[in-house]
C-alpha positions as CSV (number, residue, x, y, z in Angstrom):
1,M,-34.1,-37.1,-17.4
2,V,-35.1,-36.6,-13.8
3,I,-37.8,-39.7,-13.8
4,K,-35.3,-41.6,-15.7
5,Y,-32.4,-41.0,-13.7
6,R,-34.0,-41.3,-10.8
7,W,-32.5,-37.7,-9.0
8,G,-33.3,-36.7,-5.8
9,R,-36.5,-36.9,-4.1
10,L,-38.3,-35.3,-7.6
11,G,-37.1,-38.2,-9.5
12,K,-39.6,-40.8,-6.9
13,A,-42.1,-37.9,-6.6
14,P,-45.8,-39.6,-8.1
15,L,-46.9,-36.1,-9.3
16,L,-44.5,-36.1,-11.8
17,L,-44.9,-39.6,-13.3
18,A,-47.9,-37.6,-14.7
19,F,-45.5,-35.0,-16.9
20,P,-44.8,-37.1,-19.4
21,F,-48.7,-37.5,-20.5
22,V,-48.9,-33.6,-19.3
23,I,-46.3,-32.7,-21.6
24,V,-47.3,-33.7,-24.5
25,A,-50.7,-33.4,-24.4
26,I,-49.4,-29.6,-24.5
27,N,-47.9,-30.3,-27.6
28,I,-50.4,-32.4,-29.5
29,L,-52.8,-29.4,-28.4
30,I,-50.4,-26.5,-30.2
31,A,-50.5,-29.1,-33.3
32,V,-54.5,-29.0,-33.0
33,C,-54.2,-25.2,-33.1
34,S,-52.7,-25.1,-36.1
35,D,-54.8,-27.7,-37.8
36,F,-57.9,-25.7,-37.1
37,E,-56.2,-22.6,-37.3
38,S,-56.0,-23.8,-41.4
39,A,-59.5,-24.7,-40.9
40,Y,-60.3,-21.4,-40.2
41,H,-58.9,-20.0,-43.1
42,F,-61.3,-22.1,-45.5
43,F,-64.3,-22.0,-43.3
44,A,-64.5,-18.1,-42.3
45,L,-62.1,-16.4,-45.2
46,G,-62.9,-19.1,-47.9
47,E,-58.8,-19.4,-48.6
48,T,-58.1,-22.8,-50.0
49,T,-54.3,-22.5,-49.9
50,W,-53.1,-20.1,-47.4
51,V,-49.3,-19.0,-46.4
52,T,-48.3,-18.5,-42.8
53,S,-45.7,-16.2,-41.3
54,E,-43.3,-19.1,-41.7
55,G,-43.6,-18.9,-45.2
56,A,-45.1,-22.3,-45.4
57,T,-47.9,-22.5,-48.0
58,Q,-50.7,-24.5,-46.1
59,L,-54.0,-26.8,-47.7
60,A,-57.2,-25.8,-45.7
61,G,-60.1,-27.7,-45.8
62,W,-61.9,-30.1,-44.1
63,N,-58.5,-32.3,-43.8
64,N,-58.2,-29.9,-41.2
65,V,-60.9,-30.6,-39.6
66,F,-60.8,-34.7,-39.3
67,N,-57.2,-34.7,-38.5
68,G,-57.9,-31.7,-35.1
69,I,-60.5,-34.0,-33.8
70,A,-58.0,-37.3,-34.4
71,G,-55.0,-35.7,-32.2
72,L,-58.0,-34.7,-29.6
73,I,-59.5,-37.4,-29.4
74,N,-55.4,-39.0,-29.1
75,I,-55.2,-37.2,-26.0
76,F,-57.2,-39.3,-24.4
77,C,-55.9,-42.5,-26.0
78,M,-52.8,-42.3,-24.1
79,T,-53.6,-44.7,-20.8
80,S,-52.0,-45.3,-17.4
81,W,-50.7,-41.3,-16.9
82,W,-48.9,-42.3,-13.5
83,S,-47.1,-46.0,-14.6
84,V,-44.0,-44.9,-15.8
85,Y,-40.6,-45.8,-14.7
86,P,-36.8,-46.0,-15.2
87,S,-35.3,-49.1,-16.0
88,K,-33.2,-51.7,-14.9
89,D,-30.1,-50.8,-16.5
90,G,-31.0,-46.6,-16.5
91,N,-30.7,-46.4,-20.2
92,D,-34.7,-45.9,-20.3
93,M,-37.8,-44.2,-19.2
94,L,-40.5,-47.0,-19.7
95,W,-44.1,-46.2,-20.3
96,P,-45.6,-49.8,-20.5
97,D,-48.8,-48.9,-21.0
98,M,-47.7,-47.3,-24.3
99,T,-48.4,-49.9,-26.7
100,W,-48.6,-50.5,-30.5
101,V,-52.3,-49.4,-30.4
102,Y,-51.1,-45.9,-29.3
103,I,-48.5,-45.0,-30.8
104,L,-49.6,-46.3,-34.4
105,A,-52.5,-44.0,-33.6
106,Y,-50.5,-41.2,-32.5
107,D,-47.8,-41.8,-36.0
108,I,-50.7,-41.8,-38.1
109,W,-52.2,-38.7,-36.6
110,N,-48.5,-36.4,-36.3
111,F,-47.3,-37.5,-39.8
112,C,-51.2,-36.6,-41.1
113,Y,-50.4,-33.1,-39.1
114,T,-47.0,-32.5,-40.8
115,Y,-48.6,-33.0,-44.2
116,N,-51.5,-30.5,-43.4
117,C,-49.5,-27.9,-41.6
118,L,-45.5,-28.6,-42.7
119,S,-46.0,-29.7,-45.8
120,H,-42.1,-28.7,-47.2
121,H,-40.9,-30.4,-44.0
122,A,-43.4,-33.5,-44.3
123,W,-40.7,-35.7,-45.5
124,Y,-38.3,-35.3,-42.0
125,C,-40.5,-33.9,-39.3
126,G,-43.4,-36.5,-40.8
127,L,-42.5,-40.0,-42.3
128,A,-38.6,-40.1,-40.9
129,L,-38.9,-39.0,-37.5
130,L,-41.8,-40.9,-36.9
131,L,-40.3,-44.1,-38.1
132,A,-37.1,-44.2,-36.1
133,P,-38.9,-44.6,-32.4
134,T,-41.3,-46.5,-33.4
135,V,-38.7,-48.9,-35.2
136,A,-37.2,-49.0,-31.9
137,N,-39.8,-49.5,-29.8
138,A,-41.1,-52.6,-32.6
139,F,-37.7,-54.6,-32.4
140,W,-35.6,-53.8,-28.8
141,N,-36.7,-51.0,-26.7
142,K,-40.2,-52.1,-25.5
143,G,-41.6,-49.3,-23.2
144,G,-39.5,-46.8,-24.9
145,W,-41.4,-44.8,-27.4
146,I,-41.9,-41.7,-25.9
147,Q,-38.4,-41.7,-24.7
148,N,-37.2,-42.3,-27.8
149,C,-39.8,-39.4,-29.4
150,A,-38.5,-37.1,-27.3
151,N,-34.7,-37.8,-27.8
152,T,-35.0,-37.5,-32.0
153,L,-37.4,-34.4,-32.1
154,A,-35.1,-32.9,-29.7
155,I,-32.2,-33.7,-32.1
156,W,-33.7,-33.3,-35.1
157,C,-35.0,-29.5,-33.9
158,M,-31.8,-28.4,-32.8
159,F,-29.8,-29.7,-36.5
160,A,-32.6,-28.1,-38.4
161,Q,-32.2,-24.3,-36.4
162,V,-28.8,-25.2,-36.6
163,F,-28.5,-26.0,-40.8
164,P,-32.0,-24.5,-41.5
165,A,-30.5,-24.6,-45.3
166,F,-30.8,-28.3,-45.6
167,Q,-34.6,-28.6,-45.7
168,E,-35.1,-25.1,-47.3
169,E,-32.4,-24.1,-49.8
170,S,-30.2,-27.8,-50.5
171,V,-30.3,-31.0,-52.5
172,F,-32.4,-32.3,-49.9
173,V,-35.6,-30.1,-50.1
174,T,-38.8,-31.8,-50.2
175,H,-41.8,-30.2,-52.0
176,S,-45.2,-31.0,-50.9
177,T,-48.0,-31.2,-54.4
178,L,-50.8,-30.0,-51.9
179,D,-53.7,-32.2,-53.2
180,P,-56.4,-31.8,-51.7
181,T,-57.3,-35.8,-52.2
182,A,-54.5,-37.1,-50.3
183,A,-54.4,-34.9,-47.6
184,T,-58.1,-35.9,-47.6
185,V,-57.2,-39.2,-47.2
186,V,-54.7,-39.1,-45.0
187,S,-56.8,-36.8,-42.3
188,V,-60.0,-39.1,-42.5
189,L,-57.3,-41.8,-41.6
190,A,-55.6,-40.8,-38.4
191,L,-59.6,-40.2,-37.2
192,V,-60.5,-43.7,-38.2
193,A,-57.3,-44.8,-36.6
194,N,-57.4,-42.8,-33.5
195,V,-61.4,-43.8,-32.6
196,F,-60.5,-47.4,-33.3
197,A,-57.6,-46.4,-30.9
198,I,-60.5,-45.1,-28.5
199,A,-62.8,-47.9,-29.1
200,Y,-60.5,-50.3,-28.3
201,I,-59.1,-48.7,-25.2
202,A,-62.2,-48.5,-23.4
203,Y,-63.4,-52.1,-24.6
204,R,-59.9,-53.4,-22.5
205,A,-60.8,-50.9,-19.5
206,K,-64.5,-52.3,-19.5
207,K,-63.2,-55.9,-19.9
208,L,-60.5,-55.3,-16.8
209,G,-62.7,-53.0,-14.9
210,V,-60.1,-50.3,-14.3
211,N,-59.8,-46.4,-15.1
212,P,-57.7,-46.5,-18.0
213,Y,-56.3,-42.8,-17.2
214,R,-55.4,-44.1,-13.7
215,H,-54.6,-48.2,-14.6
216,D,-52.9,-50.5,-17.2
217,V,-55.2,-51.4,-19.8
218,F,-52.8,-53.6,-22.1
219,E,-51.8,-55.7,-18.6
220,G,-50.8,-59.1,-20.2
221,T,-50.4,-57.9,-23.4
222,C,-47.3,-59.3,-25.6
223,D,-46.1,-55.6,-25.9
224,W,-46.8,-54.5,-22.0
225,E,-45.1,-57.9,-20.4
226,Q,-42.4,-56.8,-22.6
227,A,-41.8,-53.6,-21.2
228,T,-43.0,-54.4,-17.5
229,L,-40.3,-56.9,-17.4
230,R,-36.9,-54.2,-18.2
231,R,-38.6,-51.7,-15.2
232,A,-36.3,-51.0,-12.3
233,A,-37.3,-52.4,-8.4
234,E,-39.0,-49.9,-6.5
């Protein structure tokens, strides 16, 4: 919000521009730890399923290893950490270099995380929650994906905690099959998607001769151009 509305000196401070990267990276690391915790139960304790302190049954196995590695790669798929701007109309915080390459890699990884570690909530906090900002970015809000992702996640978390019975006891409850084949397939897909993304980012960075974390690597692409056109004047 500070970046979006340029509140005071802090809103224009260069160091603050990297905050979206930092907070997303921390969020991903927390999820990665959950996957590796399940992997520990499988490899160290010999458990194929286990129940968390919140009462969620998790399927443990190689699926957690594949998706945990995918999450670590995903952190380094975020490029141009300081190229974050408010929009001209003041309605959005833009990160132009966060194009469909990152968004798809993140979405597949994050859905897999919910499928592995929050299986009974994967339909809501996985598929539905990820589709909302992705559709918005694809059709009318170029560059605003990370802001929309944060907003939808915040709204969902507030709703889910105020009305926990919605996903626990109501007719809207969904249950995972805890199918190891499905979990492994999705996890491998997440790993492949993120390997592809980081390889493509490395290719773009080499082609443009830039540091992918200090400069835009998707400059000149359609999504980047459309997002940049929405940027407020300095």
